[in-house]
DSSP file (Angstrom, degrees, kcal/mol; ACC not computed):
  #  RESIDUE AA STRUCTURE BP1 BP2  ACC     N-H-->O    O-->H-N    N-H-->O    O-->H-N    TCO  KAPPA ALPHA  PHI   PSI    X-CA   Y-CA   Z-CA
    1    1 A M     >        0   0    0      0, 0.0     4,-2.6     0, 0.0     5,-0.2   0.000 360.0 360.0 360.0 -49.8  -17.6    2.4   -5.8
    2    2 A V  H  >  +     0   0    0      1,-0.2     4,-2.1     2,-0.2     5,-0.1   0.828 360.0  53.7 -63.6 -35.1  -15.7    5.3   -4.2
    3    3 A L  H  > S+     0   0    0      2,-0.2     4,-2.0     1,-0.2    -1,-0.2   0.859 109.4  47.0 -72.5 -36.5  -16.2    7.5   -7.1
    4    4 A L  H  > S+     0   0    0      2,-0.2     4,-2.2     1,-0.2     5,-0.2   0.905 111.5  51.3 -69.7 -42.5  -19.9    7.1   -7.1
    5    5 A L  H  X S+     0   0    0     -4,-2.6     4,-2.5     2,-0.2    -2,-0.2   0.917 111.1  48.4 -57.7 -40.4  -20.1    7.7   -3.4
    6    6 A A  H  X S+     0   0    0     -4,-2.1     4,-1.1     1,-0.2    -1,-0.2   0.891 110.1  51.5 -67.1 -38.5  -18.1   10.9   -3.8
    7    7 A A  H  <>S+     0   0    0     -4,-2.0     5,-3.1     2,-0.2     3,-0.3   0.882 110.3  49.1 -63.0 -37.8  -20.3   12.0   -6.6
    8    8 A V  H ><5S+     0   0    0     -4,-2.2     3,-1.2     1,-0.2    -2,-0.2   0.856 108.8  52.7 -66.2 -41.2  -23.5   11.4   -4.5
    9    9 A A  H 3<5S+     0   0    0     -4,-2.5    -1,-0.2     1,-0.2    -2,-0.2   0.742 111.6  46.8 -71.0 -18.9  -21.9   13.3   -1.6
   10   10 A L  T 3<5S-     0   0    0     -4,-1.1    -1,-0.2    -3,-0.3    -2,-0.2   0.289 115.3-115.3 -99.2  10.8  -21.3   16.3   -4.0
   11   11 A N  T < 5S+     0   0    0     -3,-1.2    -3,-0.2     1,-0.1     3,-0.1   0.835  87.1 115.1  55.7  39.1  -24.8   16.1   -5.4
   12   12 A K     >< +     0   0    0     -5,-3.1     4,-2.4    -6,-0.1    -4,-0.2  -0.385  25.7 144.6-125.6  51.6  -23.4   15.2   -8.8
   13   13 A T  H  > S+     0   0    0      1,-0.2     4,-2.4     2,-0.2     5,-0.2   0.893  71.2  50.9 -66.2 -41.6  -24.9   11.6   -9.0
   14   14 A A  H  > S+     0   0    0      1,-0.2     4,-2.4     2,-0.2    -1,-0.2   0.911 110.2  48.8 -61.9 -42.6  -25.5   11.8  -12.8
   15   15 A Y  H  > S+     0   0    0      1,-0.2     4,-2.5     2,-0.2    -1,-0.2   0.929 111.4  50.9 -66.4 -41.2  -21.9   12.9  -13.5
   16   16 A G  H  X S+     0   0    0     -4,-2.4     4,-2.0     1,-0.2    -2,-0.2   0.883 110.9  48.1 -61.3 -38.1  -20.7   10.0  -11.2
   17   17 A L  H  X S+     0   0    0     -4,-2.4     4,-2.3     2,-0.2    -1,-0.2   0.879 109.7  52.8 -64.6 -40.4  -22.8    7.5  -13.1
   18   18 A L  H  X S+     0   0    0     -4,-2.4     4,-2.5     2,-0.2    -2,-0.2   0.938 110.6  47.9 -63.3 -44.8  -21.5    8.8  -16.4
   19   19 A L  H  X S+     0   0    0     -4,-2.5     4,-2.3     1,-0.2    -2,-0.2   0.886 112.1  48.8 -68.9 -35.1  -17.9    8.4  -15.2
   20   20 A V  H  X S+     0   0    0     -4,-2.0     4,-2.3     2,-0.2    -1,-0.2   0.893 114.0  46.1 -70.6 -35.0  -18.6    4.8  -13.9
   21   21 A V  H  X S+     0   0    0     -4,-2.3     4,-2.3     2,-0.2    -2,-0.2   0.924 113.4  49.4 -70.0 -39.0  -20.2    3.8  -17.2
   22   22 A A  H  X S+     0   0    0     -4,-2.5     4,-2.1     1,-0.2    -2,-0.2   0.899 112.3  47.4 -66.4 -42.1  -17.4    5.4  -19.2
   23   23 A F  H  X S+     0   0    0     -4,-2.3     4,-2.6     2,-0.2    -1,-0.2   0.883 112.7  50.1 -62.3 -42.1  -14.8    3.6  -17.2
   24   24 A S  H  X S+     0   0    0     -4,-2.3     4,-1.8     2,-0.2    -2,-0.2   0.860 110.3  48.3 -69.3 -33.6  -16.7    0.3  -17.5
   25   25 A V  H  X S+     0   0    0     -4,-2.3     4,-2.7     2,-0.2     5,-0.2   0.928 112.8  49.5 -68.0 -45.3  -17.0    0.6  -21.3
   26   26 A G  H  X S+     0   0    0     -4,-2.1     4,-2.4     1,-0.2    -2,-0.2   0.926 112.4  48.6 -57.2 -46.3  -13.3    1.5  -21.6
   27   27 A L  H  X S+     0   0    0     -4,-2.6     4,-2.2     1,-0.2    -1,-0.2   0.838 110.3  50.0 -64.5 -38.3  -12.4   -1.4  -19.5
   28   28 A A  H  X S+     0   0    0     -4,-1.8     4,-2.1     2,-0.2    -2,-0.2   0.930 112.2  47.6 -67.6 -45.9  -14.6   -3.8  -21.5
   29   29 A I  H  X S+     0   0    0     -4,-2.7     4,-2.3     2,-0.2    -2,-0.2   0.905 112.8  49.7 -59.7 -44.5  -13.0   -2.6  -24.8
   30   30 A T  H  X S+     0   0    0     -4,-2.4     4,-2.2    -5,-0.2    -2,-0.2   0.937 112.7  45.1 -55.5 -53.5   -9.5   -2.9  -23.4
   31   31 A L  H  X S+     0   0    0     -4,-2.2     4,-2.2     1,-0.2    -1,-0.2   0.866 113.7  50.9 -68.2 -37.8  -10.0   -6.5  -22.1
   32   32 A T  H  X S+     0   0    0     -4,-2.1     4,-2.5     2,-0.2    -1,-0.2   0.904 109.8  49.4 -62.9 -45.4  -11.7   -7.5  -25.3
   33   33 A A  H  X S+     0   0    0     -4,-2.3     4,-1.8     2,-0.2    -2,-0.2   0.852 110.8  49.8 -66.0 -36.2   -8.9   -6.2  -27.4
   34   34 A I  H  X S+     0   0    0     -4,-2.2     4,-2.4     2,-0.2    -2,-0.2   0.900 109.9  51.4 -67.4 -40.3   -6.3   -8.0  -25.3
   35   35 A G  H  X S+     0   0    0     -4,-2.2     4,-2.5     1,-0.2    -2,-0.2   0.900 111.9  45.7 -61.4 -41.7   -8.2  -11.2  -25.6
   36   36 A L  H  X S+     0   0    0     -4,-2.5     4,-2.1     2,-0.2    -1,-0.2   0.850 108.8  56.0 -72.5 -29.1   -8.4  -10.9  -29.4
   37   37 A A  H  X S+     0   0    0     -4,-1.8     4,-3.0     2,-0.2     5,-0.2   0.946 109.5  47.0 -60.5 -49.5   -4.8  -10.0  -29.6
   38   38 A F  H  X S+     0   0    0     -4,-2.4     4,-2.9     1,-0.2     5,-0.2   0.940 112.1  49.6 -59.3 -46.1   -3.9  -13.2  -27.7
   39   39 A L  H  X S+     0   0    0     -4,-2.5     4,-1.3     1,-0.2    -1,-0.2   0.905 113.8  46.2 -57.7 -38.6   -6.2  -15.3  -29.9
   40   40 A Y  H  X S+     0   0    0     -4,-2.1     4,-1.1     1,-0.2    -1,-0.2   0.903 113.8  47.1 -72.7 -41.3   -4.6  -13.7  -33.0
   41   41 A A  H  X S+     0   0    0     -4,-3.0     4,-2.9     1,-0.2    -1,-0.2   0.856 106.3  59.0 -69.2 -34.2   -1.0  -14.2  -31.7
   42   42 A R  H  < S+     0   0    0     -4,-2.9    -1,-0.2     1,-0.2    -2,-0.2   0.882 108.2  46.3 -63.2 -35.4   -1.7  -17.9  -30.7
   43   43 A N  H  < S+     0   0    0     -4,-1.3    -1,-0.2    -5,-0.2    -2,-0.2   0.767 118.3  42.8 -69.8 -31.0   -2.7  -18.6  -34.4
   44   44 A R  H  < S+     0   0    0     -4,-1.1     2,-0.6     1,-0.1    -2,-0.2   0.775 107.2  60.6 -92.6 -33.6    0.4  -16.8  -35.7
   45   45 A L     <  +     0   0    0     -4,-2.9     2,-0.5    -5,-0.1    -1,-0.1  -0.867  49.7 174.0-105.5 119.5    3.1  -18.0  -33.3
   46   46 A R        +     0   0    0     -2,-0.6     2,-0.5    -3,-0.0    -4,-0.1  -0.825  17.3 171.2-123.1  88.2    3.9  -21.7  -33.0
   47   47 A I        -     0   0    0     -2,-0.5    -2,-0.0     2,-0.1     0, 0.0  -0.872  49.8 -12.4-103.1 126.5    6.9  -21.7  -30.7
   48   48 A G  S    S-     0   0    0     -2,-0.5     2,-0.2     3,-0.0     0, 0.0  -0.105 101.0 -46.7  76.4 179.3    8.2  -25.1  -29.4
   49   49 A S    >   -     0   0    0      1,-0.1     3,-1.5     2,-0.0    -2,-0.1  -0.518  46.3-124.2 -82.9 148.5    6.5  -28.4  -29.6
   50   50 A A  T 3  S+     0   0    0      1,-0.3    -1,-0.1    -2,-0.2    -2,-0.0   0.644 108.8  58.3 -67.2 -16.6    2.9  -28.8  -28.7
   51   51 A E  T 3  S+     0   0    0      4,-0.0    -1,-0.3     3,-0.0     5,-0.1   0.159  70.3 138.7-101.3  16.6    3.7  -31.4  -26.2
   52   52 A A    X>  -     0   0    0     -3,-1.5     3,-0.8     1,-0.1     4,-0.6  -0.412  52.4-137.4 -60.2 138.6    6.1  -29.4  -24.1
   53   53 A P  H >> S+     0   0    0      0, 0.0     4,-1.2     0, 0.0     3,-0.7   0.818  99.4  59.6 -68.0 -33.1    5.4  -30.2  -20.4
   54   54 A W  H 3> S+     0   0    0      1,-0.2     4,-1.9     2,-0.2    -2,-0.1   0.763  94.8  64.6 -70.1 -24.3    5.6  -26.6  -19.3
   55   55 A R  H <4 S+     0   0    0     -3,-0.8    -1,-0.2     1,-0.2    -4,-0.0   0.804 106.3  44.2 -69.1 -24.1    2.6  -25.5  -21.5
   56   56 A H  H << S+     0   0    0     -3,-0.7     4,-0.4    -4,-0.6    -1,-0.2   0.794 116.6  45.3 -87.8 -24.9    0.3  -27.8  -19.6
   57   57 A A  H  X S+     0   0    0     -4,-1.2     4,-2.9     1,-0.1     5,-0.2   0.699  93.7  80.3 -84.3 -23.3    1.6  -26.7  -16.2
   58   58 A L  H  X S+     0   0    0     -4,-1.9     4,-2.6     1,-0.2     5,-0.3   0.889  90.0  48.6 -57.7 -46.7    1.7  -23.0  -16.8
   59   59 A P  H  > S+     0   0    0      0, 0.0     4,-2.0     0, 0.0    -1,-0.2   0.902 114.6  47.6 -59.0 -40.4   -2.0  -22.2  -16.2
   60   60 A V  H  > S+     0   0    0     -4,-0.4     4,-2.7     1,-0.2    -2,-0.2   0.937 113.3  47.6 -68.0 -45.5   -1.9  -24.1  -13.0
   61   61 A L  H  X S+     0   0    0     -4,-2.9     4,-2.2     1,-0.2    -1,-0.2   0.872 112.5  48.9 -63.9 -36.5    1.3  -22.4  -11.8
   62   62 A S  H  X S+     0   0    0     -4,-2.6     4,-1.9    -5,-0.2    -1,-0.2   0.864 111.6  48.7 -73.0 -37.0    0.0  -19.0  -12.7
   63   63 A A  H  X S+     0   0    0     -4,-2.0     4,-2.9    -5,-0.3     5,-0.2   0.950 111.3  50.6 -67.6 -45.5   -3.3  -19.6  -10.9
   64   64 A A  H  X S+     0   0    0     -4,-2.7     4,-2.6     1,-0.2     5,-0.2   0.947 110.2  50.5 -58.8 -43.0   -1.4  -20.9   -7.7
   65   65 A L  H  X S+     0   0    0     -4,-2.2     4,-2.5     1,-0.2    -1,-0.2   0.903 111.2  47.0 -62.6 -37.5    0.8  -17.8   -7.8
   66   66 A I  H  X S+     0   0    0     -4,-1.9     4,-2.2     2,-0.2    -1,-0.2   0.916 112.9  51.1 -67.5 -42.8   -2.3  -15.4   -8.0
   67   67 A T  H  X S+     0   0    0     -4,-2.9     4,-2.3     2,-0.2    -2,-0.2   0.909 110.6  46.7 -61.3 -45.3   -3.9  -17.4   -5.2
   68   68 A V  H  X S+     0   0    0     -4,-2.6     4,-2.5    -5,-0.2     5,-0.2   0.935 113.3  49.5 -64.4 -45.0   -0.8  -17.2   -2.9
   69   69 A V  H  X S+     0   0    0     -4,-2.5     4,-2.0    -5,-0.2    -2,-0.2   0.877 112.2  47.5 -64.8 -34.3   -0.4  -13.5   -3.6
   70   70 A G  H  X S+     0   0    0     -4,-2.2     4,-2.1     2,-0.2    -1,-0.2   0.855 111.3  50.9 -74.7 -35.4   -4.1  -12.8   -2.9
   71   71 A A  H  X S+     0   0    0     -4,-2.3     4,-2.5    -5,-0.2    -2,-0.2   0.894 110.9  49.0 -63.9 -38.6   -3.9  -14.9    0.3
   72   72 A L  H  X S+     0   0    0     -4,-2.5     4,-2.7     2,-0.2     5,-0.2   0.922 110.6  51.5 -67.7 -41.2   -0.8  -12.8    1.5
   73   73 A L  H  X S+     0   0    0     -4,-2.0     4,-2.3     1,-0.2    -1,-0.2   0.916 111.4  46.4 -62.6 -42.5   -2.6   -9.6    0.7
   74   74 A C  H  X S+     0   0    0     -4,-2.1     4,-2.7     2,-0.2    -1,-0.2   0.901 111.6  51.6 -64.9 -42.1   -5.6  -10.7    2.8
   75   75 A F  H  X S+     0   0    0     -4,-2.5     4,-2.1     1,-0.2    -2,-0.2   0.926 110.8  46.7 -62.8 -41.7   -3.5  -11.8    5.6
   76   76 A N  H  X S+     0   0    0     -4,-2.7     4,-1.7     2,-0.2    -2,-0.2   0.911 111.8  52.5 -61.7 -42.0   -1.6   -8.5    5.7
   77   77 A A  H  X S+     0   0    0     -4,-2.3     4,-1.1    -5,-0.2    -2,-0.2   0.914 109.5  48.4 -58.9 -45.6   -4.9   -6.6    5.6
   78   78 A L  H  < S+     0   0    0     -4,-2.7    -1,-0.2     1,-0.2    -2,-0.2   0.851 110.1  52.4 -66.1 -34.1   -6.2   -8.6    8.5
   79   79 A Q  H  < S+     0   0    0     -4,-2.1    -1,-0.2     1,-0.2    -2,-0.2   0.832 113.1  43.5 -65.8 -32.2   -3.1   -8.0   10.5
   80   80 A S  H  < S+     0   0    0     -4,-1.7    -1,-0.2    -5,-0.2    -2,-0.2   0.631  91.1 105.1 -91.1 -10.1   -3.3   -4.3   10.0
   81   81 A A     <  -     0   0    0     -4,-1.1     2,-0.7    -3,-0.2    -3,-0.0  -0.366  62.0-145.1 -69.7 143.7   -7.1   -4.1   10.7
   82   82 A H              0   0    0      1,-0.1    -1,-0.1    -2,-0.1    -2,-0.1  -0.875 360.0 360.0-111.6 103.6   -8.1   -2.6   14.0
   83   83 A F              0   0    0     -2,-0.7    -1,-0.1     0, 0.0    -2,-0.0   0.459 360.0 360.0 -84.7 360.0  -11.3   -4.3   15.1
């Protein structure tokens, strides 16, 4: 967003759009490659038993951790904001 606004301010809108599209395509390719790598690794690696209790709790714990970190970041941003 900032990149596109800066490009518009410099009268280089087409260049800004090209940069945003190139970044988006690169990000999509990277995320797809990481996803495919995880799928490939899941089929190749069978570590531990399939009924290990931590395997079921791990997605919930990671989501909770990300939620807590996001809430802390929002709280800090609101404290430092000058309304």
